[in-house]
C-alpha positions as CSV (number, residue, x, y, z in Angstrom):
1,M,3.3,-6.3,-3.5
2,G,0.2,-8.2,-4.4
3,Y,-2.8,-5.9,-3.8
4,G,-0.6,-2.9,-4.0
5,D,0.4,-3.8,-7.5
6,D,-3.3,-4.1,-8.5
7,I,-4.0,-0.7,-7.0
8,F,-1.1,0.6,-9.2
9,T,-2.9,-0.9,-12.2
10,T,-6.0,1.1,-11.4
11,G,-3.9,4.2,-11.4
12,E,-2.7,3.4,-14.9
13,I,-6.2,2.9,-16.0
14,S,-7.4,6.2,-14.5
15,F,-4.7,8.0,-16.4
16,L,-5.6,6.4,-19.7
17,L,-9.3,7.2,-19.2
18,K,-8.6,10.9,-19.3
19,N,-8.0,10.6,-23.1
20,N,-10.3,7.6,-23.7
21,P,-13.2,7.9,-21.3
22,D,-15.4,5.3,-23.0
23,A,-12.8,2.6,-23.0
24,K,-13.0,-0.7,-21.1
25,F,-9.9,-2.4,-19.9
26,I,-8.8,-6.0,-19.5
27,I,-5.7,-6.8,-17.4
28,G,-3.6,-9.4,-19.2
29,D,-1.4,-10.2,-22.2
30,G,-3.9,-10.1,-24.9
31,S,-5.0,-13.7,-24.6
32,R,-5.0,-14.5,-20.9
33,S,-6.5,-12.1,-18.3
34,W,-5.9,-11.4,-14.7
35,W,-8.5,-10.5,-12.1
36,S,-8.1,-9.1,-8.6
37,E,-10.7,-8.2,-5.9
38,I,-9.2,-4.7,-6.1
39,F,-10.9,-4.3,-9.5
40,E,-14.4,-5.1,-8.1
41,N,-17.0,-2.3,-8.8
42,N,-14.5,-0.5,-11.1
43,K,-16.8,-0.2,-14.2
44,S,-13.8,0.5,-16.4
45,I,-12.3,-2.9,-15.8
46,I,-13.9,-6.0,-17.3
47,K,-13.3,-9.7,-17.3
48,A,-12.3,-11.6,-20.5
49,N,-15.7,-13.3,-20.8
50,E,-17.3,-9.8,-21.2
51,I,-15.2,-8.9,-24.2
52,S,-18.0,-9.4,-26.7
53,K,-20.1,-6.7,-25.0
54,Y,-17.8,-3.9,-25.9
55,S,-16.0,-2.5,-28.9
56,N,-13.6,0.0,-27.3
57,I,-11.3,-2.4,-25.4
58,T,-7.7,-1.9,-24.3
59,W,-5.5,-4.7,-22.7
60,I,-3.3,-3.6,-19.9
61,D,0.0,-5.4,-19.8
62,N,0.3,-5.1,-16.0
63,Y,-0.1,-8.3,-14.0
64,P,1.9,-10.7,-11.7
65,H,5.4,-11.2,-12.9
66,H,4.9,-8.6,-15.5
67,R,5.0,-5.2,-13.7
68,P,6.0,-1.9,-15.3
69,Y,8.1,-0.7,-12.4
70,R,10.4,-3.6,-12.9
71,I,13.0,-4.7,-15.5
72,Y,12.9,-8.4,-15.8
73,N,16.6,-9.3,-16.2
74,Q,17.1,-13.1,-16.5
75,K,20.7,-12.9,-15.3
76,N,19.9,-11.6,-11.8
77,H,16.2,-12.1,-11.6
78,S,16.5,-14.7,-8.8
79,K,18.8,-12.4,-6.8
80,K,17.3,-9.0,-6.9
81,V,14.6,-6.7,-8.3
82,T,15.9,-4.5,-11.1
83,W,13.9,-1.3,-10.9
84,N,12.6,0.7,-13.8
85,K,13.7,4.1,-12.8
86,S,11.6,5.9,-15.4
87,F,8.4,4.5,-13.8
88,K,6.3,6.8,-11.6
89,V,3.2,5.5,-9.8
90,K,-0.1,7.1,-10.6
91,K,-2.8,7.4,-7.9
92,G,-5.2,4.4,-8.1
93,K,-8.8,3.9,-7.1
94,I,-10.7,1.5,-4.9
95,Y,-14.5,1.4,-5.3
96,F,-16.2,0.1,-2.1
97,T,-19.6,-1.5,-1.9
98,K,-22.3,0.1,0.3
99,K,-21.8,-2.8,2.8
100,E,-18.0,-2.1,3.0
101,I,-18.6,1.6,3.6
102,S,-21.3,0.9,6.2
103,F,-19.0,-1.6,8.0
104,A,-16.2,0.9,8.3
105,K,-18.5,3.8,9.2
106,N,-20.1,1.9,12.0
107,I,-16.7,0.9,13.5
108,Y,-15.3,4.4,13.3
109,N,-18.5,6.0,14.7
110,K,-18.1,3.8,17.8
111,I,-14.4,4.7,18.2
112,R,-15.1,8.4,17.9
113,E,-18.0,8.2,20.4
114,N,-15.6,6.6,22.9
115,Y,-12.7,8.9,22.2
116,P,-14.2,12.3,21.1
117,G,-11.9,14.8,19.6
118,K,-8.9,12.4,19.2
119,K,-7.2,11.8,15.9
120,I,-7.2,8.2,14.7
121,I,-4.0,6.7,13.2
122,H,-4.3,3.5,11.2
123,I,-1.0,1.6,11.9
124,E,0.4,-1.3,10.0
125,P,3.4,-3.0,11.7
126,N,3.6,-6.1,9.5
127,V,5.1,-7.0,6.1
128,Q,4.4,-10.0,4.0
129,L,6.1,-13.3,5.0
130,K,8.4,-13.6,2.1
131,K,12.2,-13.8,2.3
132,W,13.0,-10.5,0.8
133,Y,10.2,-8.7,2.5
134,L,12.4,-8.7,5.6
135,N,14.2,-5.9,3.8
136,R,11.1,-3.8,4.1
137,D,10.5,-4.5,7.8
138,W,11.2,-1.6,10.0
139,G,10.8,-3.7,13.2
140,F,7.6,-4.6,15.1
141,E,9.1,-3.3,18.4
142,K,9.6,0.2,16.8
143,W,5.9,0.4,15.9
144,Q,5.1,-0.7,19.4
145,A,7.3,2.1,20.7
146,I,5.4,4.6,18.6
147,V,2.1,3.5,20.2
148,K,3.6,3.7,23.7
149,N,5.0,7.2,23.1
150,L,1.9,8.7,21.5
151,S,-1.1,6.8,22.7
152,H,-1.8,9.6,25.3
153,E,-2.6,11.9,22.3
154,F,-3.8,9.7,19.5
155,I,-5.9,6.6,19.0
156,F,-4.2,3.8,17.1
157,F,-6.1,1.3,15.0
158,Q,-4.8,-1.9,13.5
159,A,-6.6,-4.3,11.1
160,S,-4.8,-7.6,11.3
161,Y,-5.3,-10.9,9.6
162,G,-4.3,-14.6,10.3
163,I,-0.9,-14.9,12.1
164,Q,0.0,-11.3,11.8
165,K,1.5,-9.8,14.9
166,R,-0.9,-7.6,16.9
167,L,0.2,-4.5,18.7
168,K,-0.6,-3.8,22.3
169,N,-2.7,-0.8,23.4
170,V,-4.3,-0.3,20.0
171,I,-7.8,-0.9,18.8
172,N,-7.4,-4.1,16.8
173,L,-9.9,-5.7,14.4
174,H,-8.7,-9.2,13.6
175,N,-9.2,-11.3,10.5
176,V,-10.3,-8.4,8.4
177,N,-9.8,-8.9,4.6
178,F,-7.9,-6.4,2.6
179,R,-10.8,-4.5,1.1
180,S,-12.5,-4.1,4.5
181,A,-9.1,-3.0,5.9
182,C,-9.0,-0.4,3.2
183,A,-12.5,0.8,3.9
184,L,-11.5,1.2,7.5
185,L,-8.4,3.1,6.4
186,S,-10.6,5.5,4.4
187,K,-12.1,6.8,7.7
188,A,-8.7,7.3,9.5
189,D,-6.9,10.6,10.0
190,L,-3.5,9.2,9.1
191,F,-1.7,6.0,8.0
192,I,1.7,4.9,9.2
193,G,3.4,1.7,8.1
194,P,5.9,0.2,5.7
195,H,5.7,0.6,2.0
196,G,3.3,-2.1,0.7
197,G,-0.4,-2.7,0.0
198,M,-1.8,-0.6,2.8
199,S,0.4,2.4,2.1
200,I,-0.5,2.2,-1.6
201,A,-4.2,2.0,-0.6
202,A,-3.7,5.1,1.5
203,G,-2.5,6.9,-1.6
204,A,-5.5,5.7,-3.6
205,L,-7.8,7.0,-0.8
206,D,-6.1,10.4,-0.5
207,K,-5.0,9.6,3.0
208,K,-2.1,11.4,4.7
209,A,0.7,8.9,5.5
210,V,4.1,8.3,6.9
211,V,5.6,5.5,5.0
212,I,8.9,3.6,5.8
213,F,10.8,2.8,2.6
214,G,14.3,2.2,4.0
215,G,16.7,1.3,1.2
216,W,15.0,-1.5,-0.7
217,S,12.7,0.5,-3.1
218,D,12.6,4.2,-4.0
219,P,9.6,6.5,-3.3
220,K,10.7,8.5,-6.4
221,N,9.2,5.7,-8.4
222,L,6.8,3.9,-6.0
223,G,5.8,6.5,-3.5
224,Y,3.1,9.3,-3.5
225,D,4.3,12.9,-3.4
226,F,1.7,13.8,-0.8
227,H,3.0,11.2,1.7
228,T,6.1,11.5,3.9
229,N,8.3,8.7,2.5
230,L,11.3,7.9,4.7
231,F,14.0,6.6,2.4
232,I,17.8,6.3,3.0
233,E,19.6,7.4,-0.2
234,N,23.1,6.0,-0.7
235,K,25.0,4.3,-3.5
236,K,23.3,0.9,-2.9
237,S,19.8,2.2,-2.6
238,P,17.3,1.1,-3.8
239,C,19.0,-2.3,-3.7
240,G,16.0,-4.6,-4.5
241,S,17.8,-7.6,-3.0
242,K,15.7,-10.9,-2.8
243,Y,17.9,-12.0,0.1
244,E,18.1,-10.7,3.7
245,C,20.3,-7.7,3.2
246,M,22.6,-5.9,5.6
247,H,22.3,-2.7,3.6
248,C,18.6,-2.7,4.0
249,K,18.9,-3.4,7.7
250,K,21.3,-0.5,8.2
251,C,19.0,1.8,6.3
252,M,16.1,0.8,8.6
253,N,18.2,1.4,11.6
254,L,18.9,4.9,10.5
255,I,15.1,5.7,10.6
256,T,14.4,6.3,14.2
257,T,11.1,6.3,16.1
258,K,11.7,10.0,16.8
259,M,11.8,10.7,13.1
260,V,8.5,9.0,12.6
261,E,6.9,10.7,15.5
262,N,8.0,14.1,14.2
263,E,6.4,13.4,10.9
264,I,3.1,12.3,12.6
265,Y,3.0,15.7,14.4
266,K,3.5,17.5,11.2
267,F,0.4,15.9,9.7
268,L,-1.8,16.0,12.9
């Protein structure tokens, strides 16, 4: 999940700080460290070259290819993700700069001036372009249908990047980096999208959200309790397949646009 995983890490640190508020944390294996732009401005997380400045240091064993929500099984690692069902995500934190906050505030002020009184929904129709991420893809056309059906009542905002597909009849800000997209999300009234980096950011930012899980991963482990998480529970779920999966496709097909629209109305 990339940035989403790094937000999960900040949640683990926030939890540990409750009992050790003066600690500093390095992400890594005890010798090599990992850094993400998600950690910027988080005063509790330091880089390895700062280690001599502090005495109360804890290494966090949570970095790419070594995530606590997974069980790394060499026998089937190439075929599927084996989930650690005892894991439960903790709400992370993102610390914005004044520039990032000002950027998002200016954009949203303009939107609210042009559309006074209307709720703004931050919509994410895309998933990462990796083979198994197709199993988390609800379908671009379904997100477009949501916009078509509800645009008379709500304003839809999309922050896109690179070759990502852009929805019609939404306010789109293109080539926005992830941190800036999160800053924009912090000003929205609701997030809707697939489970991934932006939905995890919505959790960290205390944003209401309707999140499509389908049947690939389980919100009991990876979702936030204050979100509506649409998950199809059956004997194969959560399958974690690293190949395009008919089970996941069937699960996504069971989640209708009407179901998502009903959940939007519940929140707004």
